[in-house]
C-alpha positions as CSV (number, residue, x, y, z in Angstrom):
1,X,0.0,0.0,0.0
2,X,2.8,2.4,0.8
3,X,4.4,1.6,-2.6
4,X,1.3,2.4,-4.6
5,X,1.4,6.1,-4.1
6,X,5.0,6.7,-5.2
7,X,4.6,4.2,-8.1
8,X,1.6,6.2,-9.4
9,X,3.3,9.4,-9.0
10,X,6.2,8.2,-11.1
11,X,3.9,7.1,-13.9
12,X,2.1,10.4,-13.8
13,X,5.4,12.3,-14.0
14,X,6.6,10.1,-16.9
15,X,3.4,10.6,-18.7
16,X,3.6,14.3,-18.2
17,X,7.1,14.4,-19.5
18,X,6.1,12.5,-22.6
19,X,3.2,14.9,-23.3
20,X,5.5,17.8,-22.7
21,X,8.1,16.5,-25.1
22,X,5.4,15.8,-27.8
23,X,4.1,19.4,-27.3
24,X,7.7,20.7,-27.5
25,X,8.4,18.7,-30.7
26,X,5.2,19.8,-32.3
27,X,5.8,23.4,-31.3
28,X,9.4,23.3,-32.8
29,X,8.0,22.1,-36.2
30,X,5.5,24.9,-36.6
31,X,1.9,24.2,-37.7
32,X,1.3,21.1,-39.8
33,X,-0.2,23.2,-42.6
34,X,2.8,25.5,-42.8
35,X,5.2,22.6,-43.0
36,X,3.1,20.9,-45.7
37,X,3.0,24.2,-47.7
38,X,6.8,24.5,-47.3
39,X,7.4,21.0,-48.6
40,X,5.1,21.4,-51.5
41,X,6.6,24.7,-52.5
42,X,10.1,23.3,-52.6
43,X,9.0,20.2,-54.4
44,X,7.3,22.4,-57.1
45,X,10.4,24.4,-57.5
46,X,12.6,21.3,-57.9
47,X,10.1,19.9,-60.4
48,X,10.1,23.2,-62.4
49,X,13.9,23.2,-62.5
50,X,14.0,19.6,-63.6
51,X,11.5,20.4,-66.4
52,X,13.5,23.5,-67.5
53,X,16.6,21.3,-67.9
54,X,14.7,18.6,-69.8
55,X,13.5,21.1,-72.4
56,X,16.9,22.6,-73.0
57,X,17.3,25.6,-70.7
58,X,21.1,26.0,-70.2
59,X,22.4,25.2,-66.7
60,X,24.3,28.5,-66.6
61,X,21.0,30.4,-67.0
62,X,19.5,28.5,-64.1
63,X,22.5,29.0,-61.7
64,X,21.0,32.1,-60.1
65,X,17.8,30.3,-59.0
66,X,19.8,27.2,-58.0
67,X,22.1,29.2,-55.7
68,X,19.2,31.0,-54.1
69,X,17.5,27.7,-53.4
70,X,20.6,26.3,-51.8
71,X,20.8,29.4,-49.6
72,X,17.2,29.0,-48.5
73,X,17.7,25.3,-47.8
74,X,20.7,26.0,-45.7
75,X,18.8,28.2,-43.3
76,X,17.3,26.9,-40.1
77,X,14.0,27.6,-38.3
78,X,14.1,29.7,-35.1
79,X,14.2,27.8,-31.8
80,X,11.3,28.6,-29.5
81,X,10.0,26.7,-26.5
82,X,6.3,25.8,-26.4
83,X,5.5,28.4,-29.1
84,X,5.4,27.4,-32.7
85,X,4.2,30.7,-34.2
86,X,7.6,31.9,-35.1
87,X,8.4,28.6,-36.8
88,X,5.1,28.7,-38.6
89,X,5.9,32.2,-39.8
90,X,9.3,30.9,-40.9
91,X,7.8,28.1,-42.8
92,X,5.3,30.3,-44.5
93,X,8.0,32.8,-45.5
94,X,10.3,30.1,-46.8
95,X,7.4,28.6,-48.8
96,X,6.8,32.0,-50.3
97,X,10.4,32.4,-51.3
98,X,10.4,29.0,-53.0
99,X,7.2,30.0,-54.9
100,X,8.9,33.2,-56.0
101,X,11.9,31.2,-57.3
102,X,9.5,28.9,-59.1
103,X,7.9,32.0,-60.8
104,X,11.3,33.2,-61.6
105,X,12.2,29.9,-63.2
106,X,9.1,29.9,-65.3
107,X,9.9,33.4,-66.5
108,X,13.4,32.2,-67.5
109,X,11.9,29.3,-69.4
110,X,9.5,31.7,-71.3
111,X,12.3,34.2,-72.0
112,X,14.8,31.7,-73.3
113,X,12.1,29.9,-75.3
114,X,11.3,33.2,-77.0
115,X,15.0,34.0,-77.7
116,X,15.7,30.6,-79.1
117,X,12.5,30.8,-81.3
118,X,13.6,34.1,-82.8
119,X,17.1,32.8,-83.3
120,X,15.8,29.7,-85.1
121,X,13.6,31.9,-87.4
122,X,16.7,34.0,-88.2
123,X,18.9,31.0,-88.9
124,X,16.2,29.5,-91.1
125,X,15.9,32.8,-93.0
126,X,19.6,32.8,-93.7
127,X,19.4,29.3,-94.9
128,X,16.6,30.2,-97.3
129,X,18.5,33.2,-98.6
130,X,21.6,31.1,-99.2
131,X,19.6,28.4,-100.9
132,X,17.8,30.9,-103.2
133,X,21.1,32.5,-104.2
134,X,22.5,29.0,-105.0
135,X,19.5,28.2,-107.1
136,X,19.7,31.4,-109.0
137,X,23.4,30.8,-109.8
138,X,22.5,27.2,-110.8
139,X,25.4,25.9,-108.8
140,X,25.0,22.1,-108.5
141,X,22.0,20.1,-107.4
142,X,20.0,21.9,-104.6
143,X,17.2,19.3,-104.2
144,X,18.7,17.9,-101.0
145,X,19.1,21.3,-99.5
146,X,15.5,22.2,-100.5
147,X,14.2,19.1,-98.8
148,X,16.2,19.9,-95.7
149,X,14.8,23.5,-95.6
150,X,11.2,22.3,-96.0
151,X,11.7,19.9,-93.1
152,X,13.2,22.5,-90.8
153,X,10.3,24.9,-91.7
154,X,7.8,22.2,-90.6
155,X,9.8,21.5,-87.4
156,X,9.8,25.2,-86.6
157,X,6.0,25.4,-87.0
158,X,5.6,22.6,-84.4
159,X,8.5,23.6,-82.1
160,X,7.6,24.6,-78.5
161,X,10.7,24.5,-76.3
162,X,14.3,25.7,-76.5
163,X,15.6,22.2,-77.2
164,X,13.5,22.1,-80.4
165,X,14.4,25.6,-81.5
166,X,18.1,24.9,-80.8
167,X,18.1,21.8,-83.0
168,X,16.5,23.7,-85.9
169,X,19.0,26.6,-85.5
170,X,21.9,24.1,-85.5
171,X,20.6,22.3,-88.6
172,X,20.0,25.6,-90.5
173,X,23.4,27.0,-89.6
174,X,25.2,23.8,-90.8
175,X,23.2,23.9,-94.1
176,X,24.1,27.6,-94.6
177,X,27.8,26.8,-94.0
178,X,27.6,23.9,-96.4
179,X,26.1,26.1,-99.1
180,X,28.9,28.7,-98.6
181,X,31.5,25.9,-99.0
182,X,29.7,24.5,-102.0
183,X,30.4,27.9,-103.8
184,X,34.1,27.6,-103.1
185,X,34.1,24.0,-104.2
186,X,32.2,24.8,-107.4
187,X,34.8,27.5,-108.2
188,X,37.5,24.8,-107.8
189,X,35.6,22.5,-110.1
190,X,35.3,25.3,-112.7
191,X,39.0,26.1,-112.5
192,X,39.9,22.4,-112.9
193,X,37.5,22.0,-115.9
194,X,39.0,25.2,-117.5
195,X,42.5,23.8,-117.1
196,X,41.4,20.6,-118.7
197,X,40.0,22.4,-121.7
198,X,43.1,24.5,-122.1
199,X,45.3,21.4,-122.0
200,X,43.0,19.7,-124.5
201,X,43.3,22.8,-126.8
202,X,47.1,22.4,-126.5
203,X,46.7,18.8,-127.7
204,X,47.6,17.2,-124.4
205,X,46.0,13.9,-123.4
206,X,43.4,14.8,-120.8
207,X,41.4,11.6,-120.8
208,X,42.2,10.7,-117.2
209,X,41.5,14.2,-115.9
210,X,38.2,14.3,-117.7
211,X,37.2,11.2,-115.9
212,X,38.3,12.7,-112.6
213,X,36.3,15.8,-113.3
214,X,33.1,13.8,-114.1
215,X,33.5,11.9,-110.9
216,X,34.1,15.1,-108.9
217,X,31.0,16.7,-110.4
218,X,28.9,13.7,-109.5
219,X,30.2,13.9,-105.9
220,X,29.5,17.6,-105.8
221,X,25.9,17.1,-106.8
222,X,25.1,14.8,-104.0
223,X,27.1,16.5,-101.2
224,X,25.1,18.2,-98.5
225,X,27.5,18.7,-95.6
226,X,30.5,20.9,-94.9
227,X,32.8,18.0,-94.5
228,X,31.8,16.5,-97.8
229,X,32.5,19.8,-99.6
230,X,35.8,20.2,-97.7
231,X,37.0,16.7,-98.7
232,X,36.0,17.3,-102.3
233,X,37.8,20.6,-102.2
234,X,41.0,19.0,-100.9
235,X,40.7,16.3,-103.7
236,X,40.2,19.0,-106.4
237,X,43.1,21.0,-105.2
238,X,45.4,17.9,-105.4
239,X,44.0,17.1,-108.9
240,X,44.5,20.6,-110.1
241,X,48.1,20.8,-108.8
242,X,48.8,17.5,-110.6
243,X,47.4,18.9,-113.8
244,X,49.5,22.0,-113.5
245,X,52.6,19.9,-112.9
246,X,51.9,17.7,-115.9
247,X,51.1,20.7,-118.0
248,X,54.3,22.5,-117.1
249,X,56.3,19.4,-117.9
250,X,54.6,18.8,-121.3
251,X,53.7,22.3,-122.5
252,X,57.3,23.4,-123.2
253,X,57.6,20.6,-125.7
254,X,54.2,21.3,-127.1
255,X,54.9,25.0,-127.4
256,X,58.3,24.3,-129.0
257,X,56.7,22.0,-131.5
258,X,54.0,24.5,-132.3
259,X,56.6,27.2,-132.7
260,X,58.6,24.8,-135.0
261,X,55.5,24.3,-137.1
262,X,55.2,28.1,-137.4
263,X,58.8,28.4,-138.5
264,X,58.3,25.7,-141.1
265,X,55.2,27.5,-142.5
266,X,57.3,30.7,-142.8
267,X,60.0,28.8,-144.7
268,X,57.3,27.3,-146.9
269,X,56.0,30.7,-147.8
270,X,59.5,31.8,-148.8
271,X,59.9,28.6,-150.9
272,X,56.9,29.5,-152.9
273,X,58.2,33.1,-153.3
274,X,55.6,34.6,-151.0
275,X,56.4,37.5,-148.6
276,X,56.7,36.1,-145.0
277,X,57.9,39.4,-143.5
278,X,54.4,40.2,-141.9
279,X,54.6,37.0,-140.0
280,X,58.2,37.2,-138.9
281,X,57.6,39.6,-136.0
282,X,54.9,37.3,-134.6
283,X,57.3,34.4,-134.8
284,X,60.1,36.4,-133.1
285,X,57.7,37.5,-130.3
286,X,56.5,33.9,-129.7
287,X,60.1,32.7,-129.6
288,X,61.0,35.4,-127.0
289,X,57.9,34.5,-125.0
290,X,58.8,30.8,-125.0
291,X,62.2,31.5,-123.6
292,X,60.6,33.5,-120.7
293,X,57.6,31.2,-120.1
294,X,57.5,29.4,-116.7
295,X,53.8,29.0,-116.0
296,X,51.0,27.0,-117.5
297,X,49.2,30.2,-118.6
298,X,52.3,31.5,-120.4
299,X,52.8,28.2,-122.3
300,X,49.2,27.9,-123.1
301,X,49.2,31.4,-124.5
302,X,52.0,30.5,-126.9
303,X,50.6,27.1,-127.9
304,X,47.1,28.4,-128.6
305,X,48.4,31.3,-130.8
306,X,50.1,29.0,-133.3
C-alpha cells in the first residue's frame, strides 16, 4: 500500500514528461499546414527546375535560381520553446520564397524559349537566302538542301521548347555553312575544268583528268554537308596541282613543237616566193615569250596562238 502512491506518482510524472516532449516537438516544427506548404513549394520548384533542364534551358541560366534555393535550404527555423508561431511564420516565409523562385524559373523558361525561337527563325531565313542564291546561280543540285529547308520549316512550326528551337538553328546553320563551302568547291571545279579544256586545246592527253572531273562533279551534286565539300575541295586541289605539274612538264615541248610548225610555215612561204615578213615579227615574239615562259598560262598562250 505504501508503494502504490510513489509508483503512481512516477507514472504520472513520466506521462507528463512525454506529453510535454510531444508538445515541444510539435511546437518546434510549426503548424502542420505551414510545414506541408513548405514541402510542397520546394517540391514544385525542384520539379520546375527539372523540367527546365529537360526542355533545353542551359544550366548556366538557371544558376542564379539554384544558388538562391541552396541558400534558402541551408537556413534553419528559429528555436522557440512551447511556441510554434515563429516557426510557422518561418515556414510560410520560406514557402513563399520557393514560390517566387518557381515563378522566376518559369519566367526564365519563357524568355529563353522566345529567344531561341527568334534565333531559329533568323537562322532558317539565312538558310533560305543562301539556298535561293544558290538556285539562281544554278550551282549544282540543290534538291537535298531544298528538302532539308522544308523539313526545318515544318519542325519550326511545331516547335515549342528551347531544345527544339536549338536543334533547328543548328541544322540551319550547318546547311548555310555547307552552301557557302559549296560555292568555293564549285569554283575549284570550274577552274579544274577550264584547265582541262586549255590542256586539250594544247593537244595534251586529258582523258584521265576528264574522268576525274566527271566523278568530282557527281560527288558535288550529292554533297550536303560541310565536311563533304571540304573533302572534295581537298581532292580537287590535289588534282589541279597534278594537272599543273603535268602541263608545265609537257607544254614546253608542245609550245616548242608548235613554234617549230610556225617556222616551217614561214619557210614554206619563202619557198613559194611569198612574202613572209608580216609574220616574222609574230614568230620572233613567240620565240621570245617561249624563252621566258614558266607558268601554265604562259605556255598555253603560246601554244594556242600557233
